[in-house]
N, CA, C and O atoms as a GROMACS GRO file, in nm:
protein
  576
    1MET      N    1  30.263   3.310  18.645
    1MET     CA    2  30.333   3.347  18.766
    1MET      C    3  30.248   3.447  18.843
    1MET      O    4  30.191   3.540  18.786
    2ASP      N    5  30.241   3.428  18.974
    2ASP     CA    6  30.163   3.515  19.062
    2ASP      C    7  30.246   3.638  19.100
    2ASP      O    8  30.338   3.628  19.181
    3GLN      N    9  30.214   3.753  19.041
    3GLN     CA   10  30.285   3.878  19.073
    3GLN      C   11  30.218   3.943  19.194
    3GLN      O   12  30.096   3.943  19.205
    4LYS      N   13  30.299   3.998  19.282
    4LYS     CA   14  30.248   4.063  19.402
    4LYS      C   15  30.250   4.214  19.385
    4LYS      O   16  30.340   4.270  19.321
    5ASN      N   17  30.151   4.280  19.442
    5ASN     CA   18  30.150   4.426  19.451
    5ASN      C   19  30.201   4.461  19.590
    5ASN      O   20  30.138   4.428  19.691
    6TRP      N   21  30.315   4.529  19.594
    6TRP     CA   22  30.379   4.561  19.721
    6TRP      C   23  30.346   4.703  19.764
    6TRP      O   24  30.346   4.795  19.682
    7SER      N   25  30.317   4.719  19.891
    7SER     CA   26  30.290   4.850  19.949
    7SER      C   27  30.391   4.873  20.061
    7SER      O   28  30.401   4.794  20.155
    8ALA      N   29  30.465   4.983  20.051
    8ALA     CA   30  30.568   5.011  20.153
    8ALA      C   31  30.503   5.031  20.289
    8ALA      O   32  30.407   5.107  20.302
    9VAL      N   33  30.556   4.964  20.388
    9VAL     CA   34  30.510   4.979  20.526
    9VAL      C   35  30.595   5.083  20.597
    9VAL      O   36  30.542   5.174  20.661
   10ARG      N   37  30.727   5.069  20.585
   10ARG     CA   38  30.819   5.167  20.643
   10ARG      C   39  30.961   5.138  20.602
   10ARG      O   40  30.995   5.028  20.560
   11THR      N   41  31.044   5.241  20.615
   11THR     CA   42  31.189   5.226  20.602
   11THR      C   43  31.247   5.259  20.738
   11THR      O   44  31.212   5.360  20.799
   12ILE      N   45  31.336   5.173  20.785
   12ILE     CA   46  31.393   5.187  20.918
   12ILE      C   47  31.544   5.172  20.910
   12ILE      O   48  31.596   5.086  20.839
   13ASP      N   49  31.615   5.257  20.984
   13ASP     CA   50  31.760   5.244  20.997
   13ASP      C   51  31.788   5.152  21.114
   13ASP      O   52  31.742   5.175  21.226
   14VAL      N   53  31.865   5.047  21.088
   14VAL     CA   54  31.901   4.951  21.191
   14VAL      C   55  32.048   4.969  21.222
   14VAL      O   56  32.133   4.962  21.133
   15SER      N   57  32.078   4.993  21.349
   15SER     CA   58  32.215   5.015  21.392
   15SER      C   59  32.246   4.930  21.514
   15SER      O   60  32.160   4.914  21.601
   16PRO      N   61  32.366   4.874  21.522
   16PRO     CA   62  32.404   4.801  21.643
   16PRO      C   63  32.401   4.891  21.767
   16PRO      O   64  32.391   4.842  21.879
   17ASP      N   65  32.409   5.022  21.746
   17ASP     CA   66  32.404   5.116  21.859
   17ASP      C   67  32.270   5.110  21.932
   17ASP      O   68  32.262   5.148  22.049
   18ASP      N   69  32.166   5.064  21.864
   18ASP     CA   70  32.031   5.064  21.921
   18ASP      C   71  31.999   4.937  21.999
   18ASP      O   72  31.884   4.918  22.040
   19GLY      N   73  32.096   4.850  22.019
   19GLY     CA   74  32.075   4.727  22.095
   19GLY      C   75  32.064   4.607  22.005
   19GLY      O   76  32.068   4.618  21.883
   20PRO      N   77  32.049   4.490  22.066
   20PRO     CA   78  32.046   4.368  21.985
   20PRO      C   79  31.924   4.358  21.895
   20PRO      O   80  31.931   4.299  21.787
   21TRP      N   81  31.810   4.415  21.938
   21TRP     CA   82  31.687   4.408  21.859
   21TRP      C   83  31.624   4.545  21.848
   21TRP      O   84  31.600   4.613  21.948
   22VAL      N   85  31.595   4.586  21.725
   22VAL     CA   86  31.531   4.714  21.697
   22VAL      C   87  31.387   4.684  21.654
   22VAL      O   88  31.364   4.607  21.562
   23LEU      N   89  31.291   4.746  21.721
   23LEU     CA   90  31.150   4.726  21.686
   23LEU      C   91  31.123   4.786  21.549
   23LEU      O   92  31.142   4.906  21.528
   24ALA      N   93  31.077   4.702  21.455
   24ALA     CA   94  31.048   4.748  21.319
   24ALA      C   95  30.899   4.771  21.298
   24ALA      O   96  30.859   4.872  21.241
   25ILE      N   97  30.816   4.677  21.345
   25ILE     CA   98  30.670   4.687  21.333
   25ILE      C   99  30.610   4.636  21.464
   25ILE      O  100  30.648   4.531  21.514
   26ASP      N  101  30.515   4.712  21.520
   26ASP     CA  102  30.455   4.677  21.649
   26ASP      C  103  30.387   4.540  21.649
   26ASP      O  104  30.399   4.465  21.746
   27TYR      N  105  30.317   4.508  21.540
   27TYR     CA  106  30.247   4.379  21.536
   27TYR      C  107  30.230   4.334  21.391
   27TYR      O  108  30.183   4.410  21.306
   28VAL      N  109  30.270   4.210  21.364
   28VAL     CA  110  30.251   4.148  21.233
   28VAL      C  111  30.162   4.026  21.254
   28VAL      O  112  30.198   3.935  21.328
   29PRO      N  113  30.044   4.023  21.190
   29PRO     CA  114  29.956   3.907  21.207
   29PRO      C  115  30.005   3.787  21.126
   29PRO      O  116  30.073   3.802  21.024
   30ALA      N  117  29.969   3.668  21.173
   30ALA     CA  118  30.002   3.545  21.101
   30ALA      C  119  29.949   3.554  20.958
   30ALA      O  120  29.843   3.612  20.934
   31GLY      N  121  30.021   3.496  20.865
   31GLY     CA  122  29.979   3.494  20.725
   31GLY      C  123  30.028   3.612  20.643
   31GLY      O  124  30.019   3.610  20.520
   32THR      N  125  30.081   3.715  20.708
   32THR     CA  126  30.130   3.833  20.638
   32THR      C  127  30.252   3.798  20.553
   32THR      O  128  30.337   3.720  20.595
   33LEU      N  129  30.260   3.856  20.434
   33LEU     CA  130  30.374   3.839  20.345
   33LEU      C  131  30.449   3.971  20.338
   33LEU      O  132  30.395   4.071  20.289
   34LEU      N  133  30.574   3.972  20.387
   34LEU     CA  134  30.655   4.093  20.386
   34LEU      C  135  30.778   4.076  20.300
   34LEU      O  136  30.835   3.967  20.289
   35LYS      N  137  30.819   4.187  20.239
   35LYS     CA  138  30.943   4.193  20.161
   35LYS      C  139  31.038   4.289  20.232
   35LYS      O  140  30.997   4.397  20.276
   36PHE      N  141  31.165   4.249  20.244
   36PHE     CA  142  31.269   4.329  20.307
   36PHE      C  143  31.375   4.360  20.202
   36PHE      O  144  31.425   4.270  20.135
   37GLU      N  145  31.411   4.489  20.188
   37GLU     CA  146  31.513   4.529  20.091
   37GLU      C  147  31.607   4.631  20.153
   37GLU      O  148  31.565   4.721  20.225
   38CYS      N  149  31.736   4.615  20.125
   38CYS     CA  150  31.839   4.711  20.167
   38CYS      C  151  31.897   4.770  20.039
   38CYS      O  152  31.984   4.710  19.976
   39LYS      N  153  31.850   4.891  20.002
   39LYS     CA  154  31.887   4.949  19.873
   39LYS      C  155  31.966   5.079  19.883
   39LYS      O  156  32.029   5.120  19.785
   40ASP      N  157  31.965   5.145  19.999
   40ASP     CA  158  32.032   5.274  20.014
   40ASP      C  159  32.183   5.254  20.018
   40ASP      O  160  32.234   5.199  20.116
   41PRO      N  161  32.256   5.296  19.913
   41PRO     CA  162  32.400   5.272  19.909
   41PRO      C  163  32.477   5.342  20.021
   41PRO      O  164  32.588   5.301  20.055
   42ASP      N  165  32.420   5.448  20.078
   42ASP     CA  166  32.487   5.519  20.187
   42ASP      C  167  32.460   5.456  20.323
   42ASP      O  168  32.526   5.490  20.422
   43LYS      N  169  32.365   5.364  20.329
   43LYS     CA  170  32.331   5.297  20.455
   43LYS      C  171  32.321   5.147  20.431
   43LYS      O  172  32.216   5.086  20.450
   44LYS      N  173  32.433   5.090  20.387
   44LYS     CA  174  32.432   4.949  20.352
   44LYS      C  175  32.548   4.872  20.416
   44LYS      O  176  32.585   4.765  20.367
   45SER      N  177  32.605   4.925  20.524
   45SER     CA  178  32.708   4.849  20.595
   45SER      C  179  32.712   4.892  20.741
   45SER      O  180  32.668   5.001  20.777
   46TRP      N  181  32.767   4.804  20.824
   46TRP     CA  182  32.785   4.835  20.965
   46TRP      C  183  32.909   4.766  21.014
   46TRP      O  184  32.960   4.673  20.952
   47LYS      N  185  32.958   4.813  21.128
   47LYS     CA  186  33.078   4.757  21.190
   47LYS      C  187  33.033   4.659  21.297
   47LYS      O  188  32.929   4.676  21.360
   48TYR      N  189  33.115   4.555  21.317
   48TYR     CA  190  33.086   4.461  21.423
   48TYR      C  191  33.217   4.404  21.476
   48TYR      O  192  33.321   4.414  21.410
   49GLY      N  193  33.213   4.348  21.593
   49GLY     CA  194  33.330   4.287  21.653
   49GLY      C  195  33.417   4.386  21.726
   49GLY      O  196  33.390   4.506  21.726
   50ALA      N  197  33.521   4.335  21.789
   50ALA     CA  198  33.611   4.419  21.869
   50ALA      C  199  33.699   4.508  21.782
   50ALA      O  200  33.740   4.616  21.825
   51ASN      N  201  33.729   4.463  21.660
   51ASN     CA  202  33.813   4.540  21.569
   51ASN      C  203  33.726   4.643  21.498
   51ASN      O  204  33.634   4.606  21.425
   52PRO      N  205  33.752   4.773  21.516
   52PRO     CA  206  33.665   4.875  21.456
   52PRO      C  207  33.671   4.879  21.303
   52PRO      O  208  33.591   4.948  21.240
   53ASP      N  209  33.764   4.807  21.244
   53ASP     CA  210  33.774   4.805  21.098
   53ASP      C  211  33.693   4.692  21.034
   53ASP      O  212  33.685   4.685  20.911
   54VAL      N  213  33.634   4.604  21.114
   54VAL     CA  214  33.557   4.492  21.061
   54VAL      C  215  33.418   4.542  21.025
   54VAL      O  216  33.342   4.585  21.112
   55THR      N  217  33.385   4.535  20.896
   55THR     CA  218  33.254   4.579  20.851
   55THR      C  219  33.186   4.466  20.773
   55THR      O  220  33.249   4.370  20.730
   56SER      N  221  33.059   4.483  20.758
   56SER     CA  222  32.979   4.386  20.685
   56SER      C  223  32.861   4.457  20.624
   56SER      O  224  32.816   4.561  20.673
   57GLY      N  225  32.811   4.402  20.516
   57GLY     CA  226  32.685   4.446  20.461
   57GLY      C  227  32.574   4.363  20.521
   57GLY      O  228  32.600   4.281  20.609
   58PRO      N  229  32.452   4.382  20.476
   58PRO     CA  230  32.340   4.307  20.532
   58PRO      C  231  32.348   4.157  20.507
   58PRO      O  232  32.280   4.080  20.575
   59ASP      N  233  32.431   4.114  20.411
   59ASP     CA  234  32.445   3.970  20.385
   59ASP      C  235  32.549   3.903  20.474
   59ASP      O  236  32.569   3.782  20.466
   60GLY      N  237  32.616   3.982  20.560
   60GLY     CA  238  32.710   3.926  20.655
   60GLY      C  239  32.845   3.896  20.594
   60GLY      O  240  32.874   3.933  20.480
   61ASN      N  241  32.926   3.828  20.672
   61ASN     CA  242  33.062   3.794  20.632
   61ASN      C  243  33.078   3.643  20.644
   61ASN      O  244  33.111   3.591  20.750
   62ALA      N  245  33.054   3.573  20.534
   62ALA     CA  246  33.055   3.426  20.533
   62ALA      C  247  33.192   3.367  20.564
   62ALA      O  248  33.201   3.252  20.607
   63SER      N  249  33.299   3.443  20.543
   63SER     CA  250  33.433   3.389  20.567
   63SER      C  251  33.480   3.411  20.711
   63SER      O  252  33.582   3.354  20.751
   64ALA      N  253  33.408   3.493  20.789
   64ALA     CA  254  33.448   3.519  20.928
   64ALA      C  255  33.409   3.401  21.017
   64ALA      O  256  33.311   3.332  20.992
   65LYS      N  257  33.487   3.381  21.120
   65LYS     CA  258  33.463   3.272  21.215
   65LYS      C  259  33.417   3.330  21.348
   65LYS      O  260  33.458   3.439  21.388
   66VAL      N  261  33.335   3.255  21.416
   66VAL     CA  262  33.288   3.292  21.549
   66VAL      C  263  33.388   3.236  21.650
   66VAL      O  264  33.436   3.124  21.636
   67ALA      N  265  33.421   3.316  21.751
   67ALA     CA  266  33.516   3.274  21.853
   67ALA      C  267  33.467   3.147  21.923
   67ALA      O  268  33.347   3.127  21.940
   68THR      N  269  33.561   3.063  21.962
   68THR     CA  270  33.527   2.941  22.033
   68THR      C  271  33.447   2.974  22.159
   68THR      O  272  33.483   3.063  22.235
   69GLY      N  273  33.340   2.901  22.178
   69GLY     CA  274  33.255   2.923  22.294
   69GLY      C  275  33.141   3.020  22.269
   69GLY      O  276  33.047   3.027  22.348
   70ASP      N  277  33.149   3.096  22.160
   70ASP     CA  278  33.042   3.188  22.125
   70ASP      C  279  32.945   3.121  22.029
   70ASP      O  280  32.983   3.030  21.956
   71SER      N  281  32.821   3.166  22.029
   71SER     CA  282  32.726   3.116  21.931
   71SER      C  283  32.642   3.233  21.881
   71SER      O  284  32.613   3.328  21.953
   72LEU      N  285  32.604   3.221  21.756
   72LEU     CA  286  32.522   3.324  21.693
   72LEU      C  287  32.375   3.304  21.727
   72LEU      O  288  32.333   3.190  21.751
   73PRO      N  289  32.296   3.410  21.730
   73PRO     CA  290  32.153   3.394  21.752
   73PRO      C  291  32.090   3.304  21.645
   73PRO      O  292  32.001   3.224  21.675
   74LEU      N  293  32.137   3.319  21.521
   74LEU     CA  294  32.086   3.239  21.410
   74LEU      C  295  32.205   3.166  21.347
   74LEU      O  296  32.278   3.224  21.266
   75THR      N  297  32.225   3.042  21.385
   75THR     CA  298  32.345   2.968  21.345
   75THR      C  299  32.349   2.935  21.196
   75THR      O  300  32.456   2.901  21.144
   76THR      N  301  32.237   2.944  21.127
   76THR     CA  302  32.234   2.913  20.984
   76THR      C  303  32.268   3.034  20.897
   76THR      O  304  32.270   3.023  20.774
   77ALA      N  305  32.293   3.149  20.959
   77ALA     CA  306  32.323   3.273  20.884
   77ALA      C  307  32.464   3.320  20.918
   77ALA      O  308  32.514   3.292  21.028
   78PRO      N  309  32.529   3.391  20.826
   78PRO     CA  310  32.665   3.438  20.851
   78PRO      C  311  32.671   3.545  20.960
   78PRO      O  312  32.574   3.617  20.985
   79ILE      N  313  32.785   3.554  21.023
   79ILE     CA  314  32.807   3.657  21.124
   79ILE      C  315  32.796   3.795  21.058
   79ILE      O  316  32.843   3.816  20.946
   80GLY      N  317  32.735   3.887  21.129
   80GLY     CA  318  32.722   4.024  21.081
   80GLY      C  319  32.604   4.050  20.990
   80GLY      O  320  32.581   4.165  20.951
   81CYS      N  321  32.528   3.947  20.954
   81CYS     CA  322  32.417   3.970  20.860
   81CYS      C  323  32.295   4.025  20.932
   81CYS      O  324  32.282   4.016  21.054
   82LEU      N  325  32.205   4.082  20.853
   82LEU     CA  326  32.079   4.134  20.904
   82LEU      C  327  31.984   4.018  20.927
   82LEU      O  328  31.959   3.937  20.837
   83ILE      N  329  31.931   4.010  21.049
   83ILE     CA  330  31.835   3.904  21.083
   83ILE      C  331  31.709   3.969  21.141
   83ILE      O  332  31.707   4.088  21.173
   84ALA      N  333  31.605   3.888  21.153
   84ALA     CA  334  31.479   3.937  21.209
   84ALA      C  335  31.424   3.832  21.304
   84ALA      O  336  31.460   3.715  21.299
   85LYS      N  337  31.334   3.878  21.390
   85LYS     CA  338  31.259   3.784  21.473
   85LYS      C  339  31.117   3.837  21.489
   85LYS      O  340  31.093   3.958  21.492
   86ILE      N  341  31.026   3.743  21.499
   86ILE     CA  342  30.886   3.776  21.522
   86ILE      C  343  30.850   3.722  21.660
   86ILE      O  344  30.873   3.605  21.690
   87GLY      N  345  30.793   3.809  21.744
   87GLY     CA  346  30.759   3.771  21.880
   87GLY      C  347  30.870   3.804  21.978
   87GLY      O  348  30.980   3.844  21.938
   88GLY      N  349  30.840   3.788  22.104
   88GLY     CA  350  30.938   3.819  22.208
   88GLY      C  351  30.946   3.968  22.235
   88GLY      O  352  30.850   4.042  22.213
   89SER      N  353  31.062   4.011  22.282
   89SER     CA  354  31.080   4.151  22.317
   89SER      C  355  31.221   4.197  22.278
   89SER      O  356  31.303   4.118  22.233
   90THR      N  357  31.246   4.326  22.297
   90THR     CA  358  31.380   4.379  22.267
   90THR      C  359  31.483   4.324  22.363
   90THR      O  360  31.603   4.327  22.333
   91ALA      N  361  31.441   4.273  22.478
   91ALA     CA  362  31.534   4.227  22.581
   91ALA      C  363  31.547   4.076  22.589
   91ALA      O  364  31.617   4.025  22.676
   92SER      N  365  31.481   4.002  22.500
   92SER     CA  366  31.484   3.856  22.512
   92SER      C  367  31.527   3.790  22.383
   92SER      O  368  31.525   3.849  22.275
   93ALA      N  369  31.566   3.664  22.397
   93ALA     CA  370  31.601   3.582  22.281
   93ALA      C  371  31.479   3.508  22.229
   93ALA      O  372  31.488   3.436  22.129
   94GLU      N  373  31.364   3.524  22.295
   94GLU     CA  374  31.242   3.456  22.253
   94GLU      C  375  31.196   3.508  22.118
   94GLU      O  376  31.222   3.623  22.082
   95GLY      N  377  31.127   3.423  22.044
   95GLY     CA  378  31.074   3.460  21.914
   95GLY      C  379  31.126   3.367  21.807
   95GLY      O  380  31.215   3.286  21.832
   96VAL      N  381  31.070   3.379  21.688
   96VAL     CA  382  31.111   3.298  21.574
   96VAL      C  383  31.206   3.383  21.489
   96VAL      O  384  31.168   3.490  21.440
   97LEU      N  385  31.330   3.335  21.472
   97LEU     CA  386  31.432   3.410  21.398
   97LEU      C  387  31.439   3.363  21.253
   97LEU      O  388  31.414   3.247  21.222
   98PHE      N  389  31.473   3.457  21.163
   98PHE     CA  390  31.497   3.424  21.023
   98PHE      C  391  31.598   3.522  20.963
   98PHE      O  392  31.615   3.633  21.012
   99THR      N  393  31.663   3.478  20.856
   99THR     CA  394  31.763   3.560  20.787
   99THR      C  395  31.694   3.658  20.695
   99THR      O  396  31.598   3.623  20.627
  100VAL      N  397  31.742   3.783  20.694
  100VAL     CA  398  31.692   3.885  20.602
  100VAL      C  399  31.796   3.912  20.494
  100VAL      O  400  31.765   3.904  20.375
  101GLY      N  401  31.920   3.945  20.534
  101GLY     CA  402  32.022   3.980  20.435
  101GLY      C  403  31.984   4.108  20.362
  101GLY      O  404  31.916   4.193  20.419
  102SER      N  405  32.028   4.122  20.238
  102SER     CA  406  31.998   4.243  20.162
  102SER      C  407  31.862   4.235  20.091
  102SER      O  408  31.809   4.336  20.046
  103PHE      N  409  31.804   4.112  20.083
  103PHE     CA  410  31.671   4.096  20.022
  103PHE      C  411  31.609   3.968  20.075
  103PHE      O  412  31.673   3.863  20.079
  104ALA      N  413  31.484   3.977  20.116
  104ALA     CA  414  31.412   3.858  20.160
  104ALA      C  415  31.262   3.881  20.146
  104ALA      O  416  31.214   3.994  20.154
  105VAL      N  417  31.190   3.772  20.124
  105VAL     CA  418  31.045   3.772  20.130
  105VAL      C  419  31.009   3.664  20.230
  105VAL      O  420  31.057   3.551  20.222
  106HIS      N  421  30.924   3.699  20.325
  106HIS     CA  422  30.890   3.605  20.432
  106HIS      C  423  30.739   3.607  20.457
  106HIS      O  424  30.679   3.712  20.477
  107ARG      N  425  30.679   3.487  20.454
  107ARG     CA  426  30.538   3.473  20.492
  107ARG      C  427  30.536   3.419  20.634
  107ARG      O  428  30.597   3.317  20.664
  108PHE      N  429  30.464   3.489  20.721
  108PHE     CA  430  30.455   3.451  20.860
  108PHE      C  431  30.352   3.341  20.877
  108PHE      O  432  30.236   3.356  20.838
  109LEU      N  433  30.394   3.231  20.937
  109LEU     CA  434  30.309   3.114  20.957
  109LEU      C  435  30.208   3.141  21.068
  109LEU      O  436  30.212   3.244  21.134
  110GLU      N  437  30.116   3.045  21.087
  110GLU     CA  438  30.012   3.059  21.189
  110GLU      C  439  30.070   3.085  21.328
  110GLU      O  440  30.013   3.161  21.406
  111ALA      N  441  30.182   3.022  21.359
  111ALA     CA  442  30.242   3.039  21.492
  111ALA      C  443  30.332   3.162  21.498
  111ALA      O  444  30.391   3.190  21.603
  112GLU      N  445  30.343   3.236  21.388
  112GLU     CA  446  30.431   3.351  21.383
  112GLU      C  447  30.350   3.480  21.375
  112GLU      O  448  30.309   3.523  21.267
  113SER      N  449  30.327   3.541  21.489
  113SER     CA  450  30.263   3.671  21.493
  113SER      C  451  30.318   3.744  21.613
  113SER      O  452  30.364   3.683  21.709
  114GLY      N  453  30.314   3.876  21.607
  114GLY     CA  454  30.364   3.956  21.717
  114GLY      C  455  30.450   4.070  21.665
  114GLY      O  456  30.447   4.101  21.546
  115PRO      N  457  30.528   4.132  21.753
  115PRO     CA  458  30.615   4.240  21.708
  115PRO      C  459  30.728   4.186  21.620
  115PRO      O  460  30.775   4.073  21.638
  116LEU      N  461  30.771   4.268  21.525
  116LEU     CA  462  30.881   4.232  21.435
  116LEU      C  463  31.003   4.315  21.473
  116LEU      O  464  30.996   4.438  21.485
  117TYR      N  465  31.114   4.246  21.492
  117TYR     CA  466  31.240   4.310  21.528
  117TYR      C  467  31.346   4.280  21.423
  117TYR      O  468  31.343   4.176  21.357
  118LEU      N  469  31.440   4.373  21.407
  118LEU     CA  470  31.556   4.354  21.320
  118LEU      C  471  31.682   4.367  21.404
  118LEU      O  472  31.685   4.441  21.502
  119GLY      N  473  31.787   4.295  21.364
  119GLY     CA  474  31.912   4.301  21.439
  119GLY      C  475  32.028   4.245  21.360
  119GLY      O  476  32.014   4.207  21.243
  120MET      N  477  32.143   4.240  21.425
  120MET     CA  478  32.267   4.191  21.365
  120MET      C  479  32.298   4.053  21.421
  120MET      O  480  32.285   4.030  21.542
  121ASN      N  481  32.338   3.961  21.335
  121ASN     CA  482  32.371   3.825  21.377
  121ASN      C  483  32.513   3.822  21.434
  121ASN      O  484  32.609   3.790  21.365
  122VAL      N  485  32.523   3.856  21.562
  122VAL     CA  486  32.651   3.849  21.634
  122VAL      C  487  32.627   3.777  21.766
  122VAL      O  488  32.514   3.775  21.816
  123PRO      N  489  32.731   3.716  21.823
  123PRO     CA  490  32.713   3.645  21.950
  123PRO      C  491  32.659   3.737  22.059
  123PRO      O  492  32.690   3.856  22.063
  124ALA      N  493  32.578   3.679  22.147
  124ALA     CA  494  32.525   3.755  22.261
  124ALA      C  495  32.640   3.813  22.340
  124ALA      O  496  32.740   3.744  22.365
  125GLY      N  497  32.627   3.936  22.381
  125GLY     CA  498  32.734   4.003  22.456
  125GLY      C  499  32.841   4.062  22.368
  125GLY      O  500  32.931   4.130  22.418
  126SER      N  501  32.834   4.038  22.236
  126SER     CA  502  32.933   4.092  22.143
  126SER      C  503  32.875   4.205  22.059
  126SER      O  504  32.933   4.243  21.958
  127GLN      N  505  32.761   4.257  22.100
  127GLN     CA  506  32.696   4.364  22.024
  127GLN      C  507  32.790   4.484  22.021
  127GLN      O  508  32.831   4.533  22.127
  128PRO      N  509  32.824   4.533  21.902
  128PRO     CA  510  32.913   4.648  21.893
  128PRO      C  511  32.852   4.771  21.958
  128PRO      O  512  32.730   4.786  21.961
  129LYS      N  513  32.935   4.857  22.009
  129LYS     CA  514  32.889   4.982  22.070
  129LYS      C  515  32.944   5.100  21.992
  129LYS      O  516  33.057   5.096  21.944
  130THR      N  517  32.865   5.204  21.980
  130THR     CA  518  32.900   5.330  21.915
  130THR      C  519  32.971   5.309  21.781
  130THR      O  520  33.080   5.361  21.759
  131THR      N  521  32.907   5.233  21.693
  131THR     CA  522  32.966   5.213  21.560
  131THR      C  523  32.934   5.328  21.467
  131THR      O  524  33.012   5.359  21.377
  132GLY      N  525  32.820   5.393  21.489
  132GLY     CA  526  32.780   5.502  21.402
  132GLY      C  527  32.743   5.457  21.261
  132GLY      O  528  32.731   5.540  21.171
  133THR      N  529  32.726   5.328  21.241
  133THR     CA  530  32.692   5.276  21.108
  133THR      C  531  32.552   5.216  21.111
  133THR      O  532  32.507   5.162  21.212
  134THR      N  533  32.482   5.226  20.998
  134THR     CA  534  32.346   5.175  20.990
  134THR      C  535  32.320   5.105  20.857
  134THR      O  536  32.390   5.125  20.758
  135ILE      N  537  32.218   5.024  20.860
  135ILE     CA  538  32.165   4.962  20.738
  135ILE      C  539  32.020   5.005  20.728
  135ILE      O  540  31.942   4.982  20.821
  136ALA      N  541  31.983   5.066  20.617
  136ALA     CA  542  31.845   5.108  20.593
  136ALA      C  543  31.768   4.990  20.533
  136ALA      O  544  31.809   4.932  20.433
  137VAL      N  545  31.656   4.957  20.594
  137VAL     CA  546  31.574   4.845  20.551
  137VAL      C  547  31.435   4.896  20.515
  137VAL      O  548  31.368   4.959  20.597
  138THR      N  549  31.393   4.869  20.391
  138THR     CA  550  31.258   4.902  20.349
  138THR      C  551  31.173   4.776  20.360
  138THR      O  552  31.208   4.672  20.304
  139ILE      N  553  31.062   4.786  20.433
  139ILE     CA  554  30.972   4.674  20.452
  139ILE      C  555  30.844   4.704  20.377
  139ILE      O  556  30.784   4.810  20.394
  140SER      N  557  30.802   4.608  20.292
  140SER     CA  558  30.679   4.624  20.214
  140SER      C  559  30.590   4.502  20.238
  140SER      O  560  30.638   4.392  20.267
  141GLU      N  561  30.458   4.524  20.226
  141GLU     CA  562  30.362   4.416  20.243
  141GLU      C  563  30.293   4.387  20.112
  141GLU      O  564  30.259   4.478  20.036
  142ALA      N  565  30.273   4.256  20.084
  142ALA     CA  566  30.199   4.217  19.964
  142ALA      C  567  30.052   4.244  19.986
  142ALA      O  568  29.994   4.205  20.087
  143LYS      N  569  29.993   4.311  19.890
  143LYS     CA  570  29.849   4.341  19.893
  143LYS      C  571  29.780   4.256  19.787
  143LYS      O  572  29.836   4.233  19.679
  144PRO      N  573  29.657   4.209  19.816
  144PRO     CA  574  29.586   4.128  19.716
  144PRO      C  575  29.551   4.207  19.592
  144PRO      O  576  29.491   4.153  19.499
   0.00000   0.00000   0.00000
């Protein structure tokens, strides 16, 4: 089995208060292998939706339903989960999206390079405001 040596790149607090996309890394080159982990028990949930009591961890809420007419940025992932995108900007939907959840390893393909953003999988325009909740994400890179 090929074991990887991981080197921490950074730990970042991701909050819906910071907008739909939070810049995590300025530039990730194609071919990079990154690991994402949410391990801080004090920063492992956030609120989403109109009801201030609705919370989720980084793995989202698989039993929750999206309102009719709304669509999630990443339809293959549960509402409220931690997602990422490579490329685009903080103000656009452009870029390649993927699910992070509480743990993920992702190798960026040849067409996947650029800034890395983290966010919450909620319908556009439904981004919670002033939740005061965060999820801490540690990002590590595999070193040869």
